[in-house]
C-alpha positions in Angstrom: -0.1 0.3 0.1 1.1 3.0 -1.0 0.3 7.2 -0.9 -0.2 7.1 -4.5 -2.8 3.8 -4.5 -5.5 6.6 -3.5 -4.9 8.2 -7.2 -6.6 5.0 -8.5 -9.6 5.6 -6.6 -10.1 8.8 -7.1 -10.6 7.5 -11.0 -13.6 5.9 -9.6 -15.6 8.6 -8.3 -18.3 9.9 -10.7 -18.3 13.1 -9.1 -15.7 14.5 -11.3 -15.7 17.8 -9.1 -15.7 15.7 -6.2 -12.2 14.4 -7.5 -10.7 17.0 -8.8 -10.5 18.9 -5.3 -8.9 15.2 -3.0 -6.6 15.2 -6.1 -5.2 19.0 -5.7 -5.5 18.2 -1.5 -3.2 14.6 -2.5 -1.0 16.6 -4.8 -0.5 19.7 -2.4 0.1 17.4 0.2 2.9 16.4 -1.7 4.0 19.0 -2.7 4.2 20.1 0.9 6.3 17.3 2.0 9.2 18.0 -0.7 9.3 21.6 0.0 12.4 22.9 1.3 14.6 19.4 0.1 17.4 18.7 1.9 19.3 19.8 0.3 17.6 23.0 0.3 16.9 23.1 3.6 20.4 22.2 4.9 21.9 24.9 2.9 19.5 27.2 4.4 20.1 25.9 8.2 24.2 25.5 8.1 25.3 28.6 8.9 26.1 29.4 12.8 25.0 25.9 12.8 25.6 24.0 16.1 23.8 21.0 15.4 25.8 18.1 13.4 24.3 17.3 9.4 22.6 13.9 11.6 20.9 15.8 13.5 19.8 18.0 10.8 18.8 15.5 8.9 15.8 13.9 12.1 14.8 17.1 12.6 14.1 17.3 8.8 12.3 14.0 8.5 10.6 14.8 11.4 8.8 17.6 10.0 8.2 16.2 6.2 6.3 13.1 8.5 4.7 15.4 10.6 3.7 17.5 7.5 2.1 14.4 6.1 0.2 13.5 9.6 -0.9 17.1 9.9 -2.2 16.6 5.8 -3.8 13.5 6.0 -5.8 14.0 8.6 -7.4 17.8 6.4 -7.6 15.8 4.0 -9.8 12.7 5.7 -12.2 15.2 7.0 -12.7 16.5 3.6 -13.9 13.6 2.7 -16.1 12.5 5.6 -17.9 15.7 4.6 -18.5 15.2 0.7 -19.3 11.5 1.9 -22.3 13.4 3.1 -23.1 14.6 -0.4 -21.3 12.2 -2.7 -23.5 10.1 -4.9 -24.2 5.9 -3.3 -21.9 4.3 -6.5 -18.6 6.9 -4.9 -18.4 6.2 -1.2 -16.9 3.3 -1.6 -13.7 4.6 -3.5 -14.2 7.8 -1.0 -13.6 4.5 1.3 -10.4 3.0 0.1 -8.7 6.6 0.0 -9.7 6.5 3.6 -8.5 3.2 4.8 -5.3 3.7 3.0 -4.7 7.5 4.3 -4.8 6.2 7.5 -2.7 3.7 7.2 -0.6 5.5 5.5 -0.5 7.9 9.0 -0.4 5.2 11.8 3.0 4.3 9.6 4.5 8.3 9.4 3.2 8.0 13.8 5.2 5.2 14.3 8.1 6.6 12.1 7.9 9.4 13.6 8.7 6.9 17.2 10.9 5.2 16.4 13.4 8.4 14.7 12.9 10.7 18.3 14.8 7.1 19.9 17.5 5.5 16.6 18.3 8.1 14.2 22.0 8.1 14.6 22.5 4.1 14.9 21.5 3.6 11.4 24.1 5.6 9.8 26.8 4.7 12.2 29.0 2.3 9.7 28.2 3.9 7.1 29.9 7.1 8.4 32.8 4.7 9.7 33.7 4.2 6.3 33.2 7.4 4.5 35.6 8.8 7.4 38.4 6.5 5.8 37.4 6.8 2.5 35.0 9.2 1.2 35.7 13.9 0.9 31.3 13.9 1.2 28.9 12.8 3.1 25.1 13.0 3.3 22.9 10.7 5.3 19.8 9.3 3.5 17.0 6.8 4.7 14.4 5.8 2.6 12.7 3.8 6.0 12.2 7.5 7.3 8.8 8.2 3.9 6.4 9.3 5.1 3.9 8.5 1.8 5.3 4.4 2.7 2.6 1.8 4.1 2.8 -0.3 6.7 3.5 -3.0 4.0 6.6 -1.2 3.2 10.2 -3.5 2.5 12.3 -0.6 0.7 11.8 0.9 -2.9 15.4 0.8 -3.8 15.0 -0.2 -7.0 12.7 3.0 -7.6 14.9 5.5 -5.3 18.0 3.9 -7.8 15.8 4.9 -11.1 14.6 8.1 -9.5 18.3 9.5 -8.2 19.5 8.0 -12.1 16.5 10.4 -13.5 17.0 13.6 -11.0 19.8 14.0 -12.6 20.0 13.7 -16.3 16.9 16.6 -15.5 19.6 19.0 -13.6 17.5 18.6 -10.3 19.3 16.1 -7.9 18.8 19.0 -5.7 15.3 17.4 -5.1 16.5 14.0 -4.3 14.0 13.0 -1.3 13.5 10.1 1.3 9.9 11.4 0.0 8.7 8.4 -3.1 6.5 9.7 -5.3 3.8 7.4 -7.7 6.3 7.2 -10.7 9.1 5.7 -8.0 6.8 3.4 -6.5 5.9 1.9 -10.6 9.6 1.7 -11.7 9.6 -0.1 -7.9 7.2 -2.4 -8.5 8.3 -2.8 -12.4 11.8 -3.9 -11.4 13.9 -5.9 -14.1 13.3 -5.1 -17.7 13.8 -7.3 -20.5 15.6 -4.0 -22.0 18.0 -4.1 -18.5 19.2 -7.6 -19.2 19.5 -7.1 -23.0 20.3 -4.1 -23.4 22.4 -1.8 -20.6 23.5 -5.2 -18.5 27.8 -4.6 -17.4 27.9 -7.3 -15.9 26.7 -10.5 -13.5 28.7 -11.7 -10.9 27.9 -14.9 -9.4 30.9 -16.0 -7.3 31.5 -12.8 -5.0 31.4 -14.5 -1.0 35.1 -13.9 -0.4 36.7 -10.5 0.0 38.8 -11.0 -3.3 36.0 -12.6 -5.5 34.0 -8.9 -4.7 37.0 -6.6 -5.3 37.6 -8.3 -8.7 34.3 -8.1 -9.7 33.7 -4.3 -8.8 37.4 -3.6 -10.3 36.0 -5.2 -13.6 32.4 -3.2 -13.5 34.0 -0.2 -12.5 36.5 -0.2 -16.0 33.5 0.4 -17.9 32.9 3.2 -15.9 32.5 7.0 -17.5 30.6 10.5 -17.4 28.2 10.1 -19.2 26.8 7.1 -17.5 24.8 6.0 -13.8 25.0 3.0 -12.6 22.5 0.6 -11.0 24.5 -1.5 -8.8 22.9 -4.6 -7.1 23.9 -7.4 -4.8 22.2 -9.9 -3.2 22.7 -10.8 0.6 21.7 -15.0 1.4 19.4 -15.0 3.6 18.5 -11.4 2.6 17.5 -10.3 -0.8 18.8 -7.9 -3.5 18.9 -4.6 -3.1 20.0 -1.7 -5.8 22.2 1.3 -5.4 24.0 3.6 -8.0 27.0 4.6 -8.9 28.6 7.4 -11.0 30.9 10.1 -12.1 31.1 13.3 -10.5 34.1 15.9 -12.3 36.9 14.0 -11.8 35.8 11.3 -8.5 32.8 9.3 -8.4 29.6 9.3 -6.5 28.0 6.2 -4.2 23.7 5.9 -3.8 22.8 4.0 -1.6 19.4 4.5 0.0 19.3 3.3 2.7 22.3 5.6 4.3 23.2 7.7 1.5 25.5 9.8 -0.6 28.8 9.6 -0.8 32.1 11.2 -2.2 35.2 10.0 -3.1 38.4 11.0 -5.2 39.6 8.3 -7.0 38.1 4.5 -7.7 40.2 2.6 -5.6 38.5 4.5 -2.4 34.5 3.7 -4.5 35.9 0.0 -4.0 37.1 0.1 -0.9 34.0 1.1 0.3 31.9 -0.6 -1.0 33.4 -4.7 -0.3 33.6 -2.8 3.2 29.8 -1.7 3.4 28.6 -5.1 1.3 30.6 -7.0 4.1 29.2 -5.5 6.8 25.8 -5.9 5.1 26.1 -9.5 4.9 27.4 -9.7 8.5 24.1 -8.6 10.0 22.2 -11.0 8.9 22.0 -14.9 10.1 24.0 -16.4 7.5 24.8 -14.3 5.1 26.9 -13.5 1.9 27.0 -11.4 -0.5 26.1 -14.3 -3.0 25.4 -11.6 -6.7 26.9 -8.7 -7.9 24.7 -7.5 -10.9 25.4 -3.9 -12.7 23.4 -1.7 -15.4 23.6 1.2 -17.2 20.7 3.5 -16.1 18.1 4.7 -19.1 19.2 8.2 -18.3 22.5 10.5 -19.0 24.9 11.5 -16.2 25.8 15.1 -16.0 28.9 15.2 -14.4 29.1 18.7 -13.5 25.9 18.6 -11.0 27.4 18.5 -7.7 24.8 17.5 -5.1 27.9 19.4 -2.1 28.1 22.3 -3.6 27.7 24.7 -1.0 27.4 22.8 1.6 30.7 22.3 3.6 28.8 20.6 6.5 28.8 17.3 4.4 32.8 17.2 4.4 33.9 14.4 6.1 36.4 15.9 9.0 39.6 14.0 8.0 42.6 13.4 10.8 45.1 15.6 10.0 48.8 14.4 8.0 51.5 14.6 10.0 53.8 17.4 9.3 56.9 15.5 8.9 59.0 16.1 5.9 59.8 12.5 4.1 63.0 12.3 2.5 63.6 9.6 -0.6 66.6 8.9 -2.1 67.1 10.7 -5.6 66.5 8.0 -7.7 62.9 7.4 -6.0 62.6 11.5 -6.4 62.8 10.7 -10.4 60.8 8.2 -10.7 58.2 9.1 -8.7 58.2 12.9 -11.3 58.7 10.7 -14.2 54.7 9.8 -13.1 54.0 13.3 -12.4 54.6 14.4 -15.6 53.0 11.2 -17.4 49.5 12.8 -15.7 50.2 16.4 -17.2 50.3 14.7 -20.7 47.1 13.1 -19.8 45.6 16.1 -19.1 46.6 18.2 -22.4 45.4 15.1 -24.2 42.2 15.6 -22.6 39.8 12.6 -23.1 37.5 11.5 -20.6 39.1 8.4 -19.3 42.5 10.0 -19.7 41.4 12.7 -17.4 40.2 10.6 -14.8 43.2 8.9 -15.5 45.5 11.3 -14.8 43.1 12.6 -11.6 43.8 9.1 -9.5 47.1 9.5 -10.3 47.8 12.9 -9.1 45.9 11.5 -5.9 48.8 8.3 -6.0 51.9 10.9 -6.3 51.8 12.9 -3.5 50.3 9.7 -1.5 53.9 8.3 -2.4 55.1 11.6 -1.5 54.4 11.0 1.9 55.5 7.5 2.7 58.0 6.3 3.9 60.5 4.2 1.3 59.7 0.8 2.5 55.8 1.5 2.1 55.9 3.2 -1.4 56.9 -0.6 -2.9 54.2 -2.1 -0.4 51.9 0.0 -2.3 53.2 0.2 -5.6 53.1 -3.5 -6.0 50.1 -3.7 -4.7 48.4 -1.9 -7.4 50.8 -3.8 -10.1 49.1 -6.9 -8.4 46.2 -6.7 -9.2 45.5 -6.2 -13.5 41.6 -4.5 -12.4 42.9 -1.9 -11.1 41.7 1.5 -12.4 45.7 2.4 -12.6 46.2 -0.5 -15.0 43.1 -0.5 -17.6 43.9 -0.1 -21.1 47.3 -1.6 -21.2 48.7 -0.3 -24.7 48.1 -2.5 -27.8 49.2 -1.9 -31.5 52.7 -0.4 -32.4 53.3 0.2 -27.8 52.3 -3.6 -28.3 55.2 -4.5 -30.2 57.5 -2.2 -28.8 57.3 -3.3 -25.4 58.4 -7.3 -26.3 54.6 -8.0 -26.4 54.4 -7.3 -22.5 51.2 -5.1 -23.3 52.3 -3.2 -20.4 50.6 0.4 -20.4 52.7 3.7 -19.6 51.5 4.1 -16.2 52.1 0.3 -15.6 55.9 0.5 -16.6 56.0 3.8 -14.4 54.9 2.0 -11.5 57.2 -1.1 -12.1 60.3 1.8 -12.4 59.0 2.7 -8.7 59.1 -0.5 -7.5 62.8 -1.4 -8.9 64.3 1.4 -7.7 63.3 0.9 -3.9 63.5 -2.7 -4.3 67.5 -2.7 -5.7 68.8 -2.5 -2.4 68.0 -2.2 1.2 66.2 1.9 1.0 67.8 2.7 4.1 71.4 1.9 2.0 70.0 3.4 -1.2 72.3 7.1 -2.0 69.8 10.2 -0.5 
């Protein structure tokens, strides 16, 4: 049962004037519940605000839920008044609308009680992962949907499509936990043959082990570009499927998990680390749970990588532990090898290709990291990347002339440069390399 089910009964009312009035009131309540959106609410409230983003999330959700409770009571009164003058054949439809609204109101009131006691608990693990791997975080939780009924078990597929649709329309600032008719319809429709035949990126069946999960996610992300929004789904044994979403924003990545929120990453590597840890956590919360299946599709909406949800939202920036200001001294050979990687970054930026810019962005963060690490940790870090052929920095391996010139090793330029760094550090005990 959903709020939008009322519109089906509105169509059955023969008194068209009454039907139009009720439809207008129902629509007005939907608009009111989403005005302002959570993003706009934060932008208005954050200046000089002592409350953190989770307290403001609770404040907003309570406001939204209470608006719906009060609005339904007003609509119910109008329906009762209308029934006194209604055609006899309209009473059945009006009674059905009242039953639906009563269920929505009871569910919203129950959610208000839940929010008053446990509003932070839902976000804890997701926030901790965001602190480790992400740069920005906005909490969302579809369970706080004010228009859901008592039979609610999640509208994740609908929320994922709504996210992609809002991006394509330039309206991502209106992302909401409040479901609407289109979202609910999409949720009930679920997969289509078009998804399976034309939009599939990958199906990954053996993913119960962490290493398998990492390989599957890396493999899916190799097809990510700035024009596509991914539908990222996973099946947890003894629990069921869940639908989420991934896309490129600027030169980084964004992940929308409708049970927890939106997070931003600087690199695909950070996204993979986050996703693996998140999926393992979700499986651990289910008795006998394990990640059994991952599917990735392209949503049928174009991505706009310039549309930034976190603009003018400093409150959403993840606070990181400050790094040590102690200078790390590297041998000259290592400095030269890392500088060669920096030079390659400049070449990728100059070429202007989209995937080249994405790789350049990720290499830039890697160079900064390598420059901050002790010599022995530099080798460990680089060797871990070289060992993972699905890593984003190892993709687009050379072919053609470069393949011939490299002695048929098919190394990418990045791979060769990283190998040079590893070799320089590995020639002898790092302490004995001349500085």
